[in-house]
C-alpha positions as a printed NumPy array, in Angstrom:
array([[ -0.012,  -0.062,  -0.119],
       [  3.098,   2.358,   1.012],
       [  4.245,   1.559,  -2.294],
       [  1.071,   2.274,  -4.365],
       [  0.833,   6.013,  -2.736],
       [  4.678,   6.817,  -3.266],
       [  4.265,   5.994,  -6.606],
       [  1.482,   8.191,  -7.056],
       [ -1.527,   6.064,  -7.041],
       [ -4.557,   8.194,  -6.777],
       [ -7.173,   5.664,  -7.339],
       [ -9.364,   5.323,  -4.32 ],
       [-10.043,   2.179,  -2.724],
       [-13.38 ,   0.167,  -3.533],
       [-16.087,   1.374,  -1.226],
       [-18.819,  -0.945,   0.684],
       [-21.951,  -0.022,  -1.348],
       [-23.932,  -2.432,   1.303],
       [-23.158,  -0.857,   4.338],
       [-22.654,   2.841,   5.839],
       [-20.731,   3.837,   2.451],
       [-24.097,   3.909,   0.682],
       [-26.13 ,   5.601,   3.28 ],
       [-23.299,   8.291,   3.66 ],
       [-23.09 ,   8.434,  -0.604],
       [-27.076,   9.493,  -0.281],
       [-26.576,  12.046,   2.043],
       [-23.887,  13.893,   0.243],
       [-25.711,  13.442,  -3.137],
       [-28.922,  15.017,  -1.349],
       [-26.984,  17.91 ,  -0.092],
       [-24.128,  18.412,  -3.02 ],
       [-26.16 ,  16.961,  -6.132],
       [-29.391,  16.921,  -6.443],
       [-30.264,  20.545,  -7.288],
       [-28.954,  19.348, -10.559],
       [-29.332,  15.591, -10.461],
       [-32.798,  15.91 ,  -8.753],
       [-33.109,  13.734,  -5.062],
       [-33.829,  10.502,  -7.148],
       [-31.295,  11.041,  -9.846],
       [-33.255,  11.374, -12.87 ],
       [-31.8  ,  14.978, -13.472],
       [-35.381,  16.557, -14.306],
       [-35.011,  19.885, -12.476],
       [-34.83 ,  23.399, -13.405],
       [-31.185,  24.095, -13.114],
       [-29.944,  20.827, -15.193],
       [-32.585,  19.28 , -16.908],
       [-31.398,  20.334, -20.268],
       [-28.334,  18.687, -19.72 ],
       [-28.192,  15.23 , -21.201],
       [-25.975,  13.475, -18.524],
       [-27.818,  15.068, -15.506],
       [-29.794,  11.803, -15.422],
       [-27.85 ,   9.335, -13.498],
       [-30.714,   6.859, -13.612],
       [-30.524,   5.502, -16.945],
       [-27.333,   3.94 , -17.024],
       [-26.01 ,   6.669, -19.725],
       [-22.685,   8.223, -18.573],
       [-20.473,  10.767, -19.99 ],
       [-17.583,   8.204, -19.557],
       [-17.747,   4.822, -19.647],
       [-19.372,   4.467, -16.213],
       [-17.254,   2.812, -14.059],
       [-16.373,   3.864, -10.816],
       [-13.176,   5.464, -11.585],
       [-14.755,   7.27 , -14.536],
       [-17.263,   8.69 , -12.205],
       [-14.818,   9.543,  -9.527],
       [-12.828,  11.549, -11.881],
       [-16.146,  13.633, -13.073],
       [-16.91 ,  14.266,  -9.46 ],
       [-13.345,  15.412,  -8.814],
       [-12.41 ,  17.387, -11.925],
       [-15.934,  18.334, -12.859],
       [-16.915,  18.997, -16.515],
       [-18.995,  22.034, -17.922],
       [-21.494,  22.45 , -16.543],
       [-20.976,  20.29 , -13.813],
       [-18.497,  21.811, -10.966],
       [-15.472,  20.181,  -9.676],
       [-15.557,  18.781,  -5.904],
       [-11.862,  18.102,  -5.532],
       [-11.157,  20.191,  -2.124],
       [-14.918,  20.486,  -1.606],
       [-15.022,  16.796,  -0.903],
       [-12.747,  14.449,   1.095],
       [-11.55 ,  11.426,  -1.005],
       [-13.728,   9.318,   1.192],
       [-16.926,  11.273,   0.596],
       [-16.154,  11.251,  -3.357],
       [-16.008,   7.366,  -2.87 ],
       [-19.326,   7.246,  -0.89 ],
       [-20.959,   9.416,  -3.541],
       [-19.427,   7.245,  -6.219],
       [-21.009,   4.133,  -4.652],
       [-24.304,   5.842,  -4.655],
       [-24.247,   6.942,  -8.007],
       [-23.806,   3.317,  -9.328],
       [-26.315,   2.395,  -6.982],
       [-28.791,   4.883,  -8.776],
       [-28.495,   2.622, -11.702],
       [-28.086,  -0.631,  -9.876],
       [-24.409,  -0.609, -11.   ],
       [-25.226,  -0.683, -14.754],
       [-22.378,   0.744, -16.87 ],
       [-23.834,   1.798, -20.615],
       [-21.256,   4.473, -21.991],
       [-21.825,   7.331, -23.97 ],
       [-25.027,   8.177, -25.926]])
């Protein structure tokens, strides 16, 4: 583990989607993401309803839908989504990824 940290490994450890991570991810999602993505993840909001990737429950992602891709999106953002690096901890980002994947039952359909 120390070797991976020393080599610049930045990938987060896998979350526990069946335990506290999922519940914590839901709370973070409701506070930070629901304004644009809606509380149920369908993206039907006045803020972001016109953006194709606001819908998180259809399984269609801007990237490939993997945990790594979703993590990158949350960290770095991409217009119009803001970056959350520095606003959320690594653990909070991992928890939010777990919840986002749970919204689609882990579906990973890439692109439109």
